[in-house]
C-alpha positions as CSV (number, residue, x, y, z in Angstrom):
1,X,-199.6,147.9,-18.8
2,X,-200.8,148.3,-22.0
3,X,-200.2,145.9,-24.8
4,X,-200.7,147.2,-29.5
5,X,-200.3,144.5,-31.3
6,X,-199.7,146.0,-34.8
7,X,-199.6,144.4,-38.2
8,X,-197.5,145.3,-40.9
9,X,-198.5,147.8,-43.6
10,X,-199.3,146.7,-46.9
11,X,-196.3,144.6,-49.0
12,X,-195.5,144.6,-52.5
13,X,-196.3,141.4,-53.9
14,X,-199.2,140.8,-56.1
15,X,-202.3,140.7,-54.9
16,X,-203.8,137.2,-54.1
17,X,-200.4,135.9,-53.1
18,X,-200.4,133.5,-50.2
19,X,-196.9,134.8,-47.8
20,X,-196.2,134.1,-44.4
21,X,-192.7,133.6,-44.0
22,X,-191.7,135.3,-47.7
23,X,-189.3,138.5,-46.9
24,X,-191.4,140.6,-49.4
25,X,-191.0,144.5,-48.9
26,X,-193.6,147.1,-48.2
27,X,-195.5,149.1,-50.5
28,X,-194.8,152.0,-52.4
29,X,-197.8,153.5,-49.7
30,X,-195.6,152.2,-46.5
31,X,-195.1,156.2,-45.7
32,X,-198.8,157.3,-46.3
33,X,-199.7,154.1,-43.3
34,X,-197.3,154.8,-41.2
35,X,-198.8,158.5,-40.9
36,X,-202.2,157.2,-40.5
37,X,-200.8,154.4,-37.9
38,X,-199.1,157.1,-35.4
39,X,-202.1,159.3,-35.9
40,X,-204.4,156.5,-33.6
41,X,-201.6,156.0,-31.6
42,X,-200.3,157.3,-27.9
43,X,-197.0,158.4,-27.7
44,X,-194.9,156.0,-26.0
45,X,-192.5,157.2,-23.5
46,X,-188.7,156.3,-23.8
47,X,-188.3,153.1,-21.9
48,X,-191.6,151.6,-23.8
49,X,-191.1,148.3,-25.2
50,X,-191.1,147.7,-29.2
51,X,-190.4,144.0,-30.1
52,X,-190.6,142.4,-33.8
53,X,-190.9,139.8,-36.5
54,X,-187.4,139.9,-37.9
55,X,-188.5,139.9,-41.2
56,X,-187.7,143.3,-42.9
57,X,-191.4,144.0,-43.5
58,X,-191.8,144.2,-39.7
59,X,-188.9,145.5,-38.3
60,X,-189.1,148.7,-41.2
61,X,-192.1,149.5,-39.8
62,X,-191.1,149.2,-35.9
63,X,-188.2,151.5,-36.5
64,X,-190.3,153.9,-37.0
65,X,-192.0,153.5,-33.2
66,X,-188.3,153.1,-31.6
67,X,-184.5,153.1,-31.6
68,X,-184.4,150.3,-30.2
69,X,-186.4,147.3,-31.7
70,X,-185.7,144.1,-29.8
71,X,-186.3,141.4,-32.7
72,X,-187.9,137.3,-31.4
73,X,-187.3,134.8,-33.9
74,X,-191.4,133.8,-31.9
75,X,-192.8,136.0,-33.6
76,X,-192.1,135.2,-37.2
77,X,-195.1,135.0,-39.1
78,X,-196.7,131.7,-40.1
79,X,-195.1,129.7,-42.9
80,X,-197.5,127.9,-45.5
81,X,-195.4,125.1,-46.7
82,X,-196.6,124.1,-50.1
83,X,-198.5,126.8,-50.4
84,X,-196.1,129.6,-49.4
85,X,-195.3,132.0,-52.2
86,X,-197.6,130.8,-54.4
87,X,-200.8,132.4,-55.6
88,X,-204.4,131.4,-54.3
89,X,-205.4,130.9,-57.8
90,X,-202.9,128.5,-58.7
91,X,-203.2,126.6,-55.6
92,X,-205.2,123.2,-56.1
93,X,-208.6,124.0,-55.5
94,X,-209.8,121.1,-54.2
95,X,-207.5,121.0,-50.9
96,X,-208.0,124.9,-50.6
97,X,-211.4,124.7,-50.9
98,X,-211.6,121.9,-47.8
99,X,-209.3,124.1,-45.5
100,X,-211.5,127.4,-46.2
101,X,-214.7,125.4,-45.4
102,X,-213.4,123.5,-42.0
103,X,-210.7,125.5,-40.3
104,X,-211.7,123.8,-36.9
105,X,-210.9,120.1,-38.8
106,X,-209.3,120.2,-42.1
107,X,-205.4,119.7,-42.8
108,X,-203.8,121.7,-44.7
109,X,-200.5,121.5,-46.0
110,X,-199.3,124.6,-43.3
111,X,-201.1,122.7,-40.2
112,X,-197.6,121.7,-39.1
113,X,-196.3,125.5,-39.3
114,X,-199.0,126.3,-37.1
115,X,-198.2,123.8,-34.5
116,X,-194.6,125.3,-34.8
117,X,-196.1,128.9,-34.1
118,X,-197.9,127.8,-30.9
119,X,-195.3,125.9,-29.6
120,X,-192.9,129.2,-30.1
121,X,-195.7,130.8,-28.1
122,X,-196.4,128.5,-26.0
123,X,-192.3,128.4,-25.0
124,X,-192.6,132.0,-24.5
125,X,-194.9,132.2,-22.3
126,X,-193.5,131.3,-18.9
127,X,-194.2,134.6,-17.1
128,X,-197.5,134.1,-18.4
129,X,-198.1,131.4,-16.4
130,X,-196.3,132.2,-13.4
131,X,-198.9,135.2,-13.4
132,X,-201.5,132.9,-14.0
133,X,-200.3,130.6,-11.2
134,X,-200.0,133.3,-8.8
135,X,-203.8,134.8,-9.7
136,X,-205.4,130.7,-9.2
137,X,-203.6,131.2,-5.6
138,X,-204.5,134.5,-4.7
139,X,-208.3,133.3,-5.7
140,X,-208.3,130.2,-3.7
141,X,-206.5,132.1,0.0
142,X,-209.3,134.8,-0.8
143,X,-212.2,132.1,-0.8
144,X,-210.3,130.6,2.2
145,X,-212.0,132.9,4.2
146,X,-215.9,133.4,3.4
147,X,-217.5,131.7,6.7
148,X,-217.7,128.0,7.1
149,X,-221.7,128.3,8.0
150,X,-222.1,130.0,5.0
151,X,-221.4,126.2,3.5
152,X,-220.1,128.0,0.1
153,X,-216.7,126.0,-1.0
154,X,-213.8,125.8,-3.6
155,X,-213.6,122.6,-5.2
156,X,-209.9,121.4,-4.7
157,X,-207.9,122.2,-8.1
158,X,-204.9,124.4,-9.5
159,X,-206.5,125.4,-12.8
160,X,-207.7,128.3,-14.3
161,X,-211.4,126.9,-13.9
162,X,-212.5,127.2,-10.0
163,X,-216.0,125.8,-8.7
164,X,-216.9,127.9,-6.3
165,X,-219.8,125.7,-4.9
166,X,-223.2,127.3,-3.6
167,X,-225.7,125.3,-2.7
168,X,-229.6,125.7,-4.3
169,X,-230.3,127.0,-7.7
170,X,-231.5,129.7,-6.0
171,X,-228.8,130.7,-4.6
172,X,-226.4,130.3,-7.5
173,X,-227.9,132.3,-9.4
174,X,-228.5,135.3,-6.5
175,X,-224.5,135.1,-6.6
176,X,-224.8,135.6,-9.9
177,X,-227.1,138.4,-10.6
178,X,-225.3,140.3,-7.5
179,X,-221.9,139.8,-9.3
180,X,-223.7,140.8,-12.1
181,X,-224.8,144.4,-10.7
182,X,-221.4,144.9,-9.8
183,X,-220.0,144.5,-13.1
184,X,-218.4,141.0,-12.6
185,X,-219.5,138.1,-15.4
186,X,-219.7,134.7,-13.2
187,X,-221.7,132.2,-14.6
188,X,-224.0,129.4,-12.4
189,X,-223.8,126.1,-13.4
190,X,-226.7,124.3,-12.3
191,X,-228.3,120.9,-12.8
192,X,-228.2,118.6,-14.9
193,X,-224.7,119.6,-15.7
194,X,-223.9,119.2,-12.5
195,X,-225.2,116.6,-9.5
196,X,-228.5,118.5,-7.7
197,X,-227.9,120.4,-4.9
198,X,-224.5,121.1,-6.0
199,X,-224.9,124.3,-8.2
200,X,-222.0,126.4,-8.8
201,X,-220.1,129.5,-10.1
202,X,-217.9,129.0,-12.9
203,X,-214.8,131.2,-12.4
204,X,-212.7,131.3,-15.0
205,X,-209.2,133.0,-14.7
206,X,-206.7,133.7,-17.2
207,X,-203.2,135.8,-17.8
208,X,-205.1,138.5,-19.3
209,X,-206.3,139.3,-15.6
210,X,-204.9,141.2,-13.4
211,X,-204.2,141.3,-9.0
212,X,-206.9,143.8,-9.0
213,X,-209.3,141.9,-11.5
214,X,-209.6,138.7,-9.1
215,X,-209.6,141.6,-6.0
216,X,-212.1,143.1,-7.1
217,X,-214.3,139.4,-7.5
218,X,-213.1,138.2,-3.9
219,X,-214.3,141.8,-2.7
220,X,-217.7,141.3,-4.2
221,X,-218.5,138.0,-3.2
222,X,-217.8,139.3,0.3
223,X,-219.9,141.2,-0.1
224,X,-222.3,139.2,-1.3
225,X,-222.2,136.6,1.3
226,X,-222.3,139.3,4.3
227,X,-225.8,139.4,5.0
228,X,-226.2,136.4,4.6
229,X,-224.4,135.3,7.7
230,X,-226.3,137.2,9.7
231,X,-229.7,136.3,8.9
């Protein structure tokens, strides 16, 4: 499945306007911008799903891609609080500067809206959480069949970050390099970050991974383990 994230076209509002949920119109260049966009996209199948924010600048673009657009308020843009609808030049510059200087810890008026947006995304992600749980179970089941004599084992965990204990630093690095040669990046974590003799692979799964991705990793680990067991 391919997913395309497409931003709306240019809007007709004044340059330098701070806007989020304000329903501003598209610019007069809308048709030309749509033509440029369509030239970069593949031809969609009839069963392709198109989702859109309910704001008109988004719906108008979405309707050029599909006759059956589904709008969802959880896709609606952020609300910028006291800054919404103001020119950036008219916003109190000290507060604006604090935010632009330090996005990580500064607290602008739009922070509450950003948190609300995060909650909307989380609310809509039950399917992604279920998919990730399935990947974790697939990984743990697949690694449970490694030969016990090898000494590799997973730590107890049902989180997306799984620690596969290898043992020595040299062995963990060798497995990491073996996986990298197969096109897989799984970092080795060694002392002093972890206790001596427990060097490990840090396997980090996400909802963006597929069952095929996990199967590829499992096959690679089993392939690397086989010659070690036969020694």
